[in-house]
C-alpha positions, 0 to 999 in steps of 0.5 A: 871319195865315198858318199853315203846316203843316210842309213846306208850300209857300207861294206868293204872286202879288202885285198889281202895286203890291206890287213897288213901284218908286220912281223919281227919289227917290234922285236928288232927295235923295241927298247926294254928297260926298267922304270922308276916308280914313286909312291904317294898316299891315296887320300880319298875324299868321300861324299854321298849324293842323291841323284836326280831321277828322270823317266825318259822315253826312248826313240827308235830309228829304223833303217838298215839297222835299228838304233835306239836313242835315249836323250840325256835330261840335262841340256848340253851335258856332253855324255862322254865315257860309257860302260855296262855293268853286270845288270846291263845298266849303262853308266856314262860320264857327263863332261859338261854337266860334271855328273855321273849318270846311269841308264836302266833300259829295262825301266827307262830310268835315268839317274844323274849324280852331280860329282861332289867336288864340282858343286858351284861350277857352272851348269851345263845348260848355260848360254854364251852371251853373244852381246857381252861376250861373257861366260857364266859368272860363277866361282870355280871350286878350288878343290876340283874343276871337273870334267869327267872322262873315261869310265869303267866298271870294276869288280862288284860293279864299282864304278871308276872314272877319271877327271881330266881337270880335277886331276883325280881318279874317282870311285863310285859305289852304286849301292851306297851312292858314295863318291870317293875322289883320289887326287893325283900327286902330280899337279895338272897330270890330266888323267885321261884313261884307266883300267882295272887289273886282276888284283883290283888295282886301278891303272891310269895314264896322265896325258899332261903328266907324261906318266902312268900309274895305279891306285892301290885302294887296299894299301891306300897308295898311289904309284906314278911311273914317269916315261920319257919327258914329253910323252903323250899317253892316250890309251891303257889296257890290262890283260888277264895276266896283269900286264899293262899296255899303253898307247903313246903318240909322240914316239908312236908306240904301244908299250908293255909294262910288267908290274912285277919286274918293272920292265917296260918295253916299247913296240913301234907302230909300223905306220908313221905318226899313227896317233894311237888312242883308245884300246881294248883287249880282245880274245886270244891276246889281241890288243885292238886300238884306234889310230887317229892320224893314219885313219886306221884300226890296229891290232897288236898280237901280244903273244907274237908281238906282231901288228896288224893294221887296216883302214875303215872305209870313208874319205875322212875316217877318225876311229875314236873308240873301239869295243871287241865283241864276244862274236869276234866283231870289232865294233867302233865309232867314227867321230868324223864320218858320224858312223858306228861300224864293225870289222869282221875278223873272219870275213876281213870286211867292214860294215858301217852305219850312219847315225841318225843325228847329224854331227853327233860326235860319238866318243865312247862305245861298249857292249852289253850282255845281249851283244847290243852296242852302246855309244855316247853322242857328245855334241851339244845338239845330240846330247844322248846315249844310243844303242844299236840293236845287234840282231838288226845287223844284216847278215851277208848283205851285199856291199852298198859301196866298194872301197879299195885303199890299195896296198899298204906299206910298212915303215 
């Protein structure tokens, strides 16, 4: 067990075998096959929205690193997804508030756009009536029941995000302030994550539908691709060549789909019940992903078809989301340890930093052009978007604690 004081630096220089490379396994047991796709018209429903604009004063907390906190004006909004555009504006989905928000740190300006299809749903600041044991007495919109999740910035700074319960992929144009919502053909598919390919198509996964697919806005078409019944998809990424990568929980694999040939290949993860989650493409074809159940950070070398696995420090880690940075650091957030941390590939070591807010429940992470690290804190009490200032991270600091997980084994 490793206990830390608030704000302490956690360092780990692991044994060589602690970063495990597994060669050949994926090639031996990978399944290659064609998958069938079904097409449906993409009927976009558009509507312009005027935002609620608030000027907010950030709070800087100094410790071993400098963390700047921006409170979300709407109470209990549940900031979830996060992405950074070309102007270093910070976009976030507010899950409970059924809104899309943008923070301009240079101006201290915070805009909240209520998603049109969620008008009429309960507001995020409702309070549970403990005496009568009732939730808010409001009618739910029949078109969509909201719950915006992961968000990305596409070409020309167009914002895209998924609606878990609304069962849609949503486009937002910051210039016109217009939403366009595309309903998925599969009912209750629960789109969970998304990524854009070099052609501008928006790929998505359906956590409840056992499918993945893409939205072609030029052809106004949605294509869905079913996988094995019972598949549980959690993450998606697209590389520079347009190859699509998926993380699948029930069969414990990373999948690769070639859109041109419609070939799908499975690469079993060499850790039993890893529960692969969110993933991001890094440099040199390295696909980084979180393994929630085995408490690991993994990398899939797409060119060599090899896996690498390593364990972040901590007694109850749960790496939730990951963001490879340009300097080679792999940043991640840990929702159970309430930390933000990095993995230094060159030194093969970790550094982690406690969040100032207790039980913040960080859910998503991204980096800006200056290398600063942004993340959402989704807990009802935290309810903020925070930034770790990259220049404040100590260089070659002595380990505050040493953690030796011992040797790992491939399966």
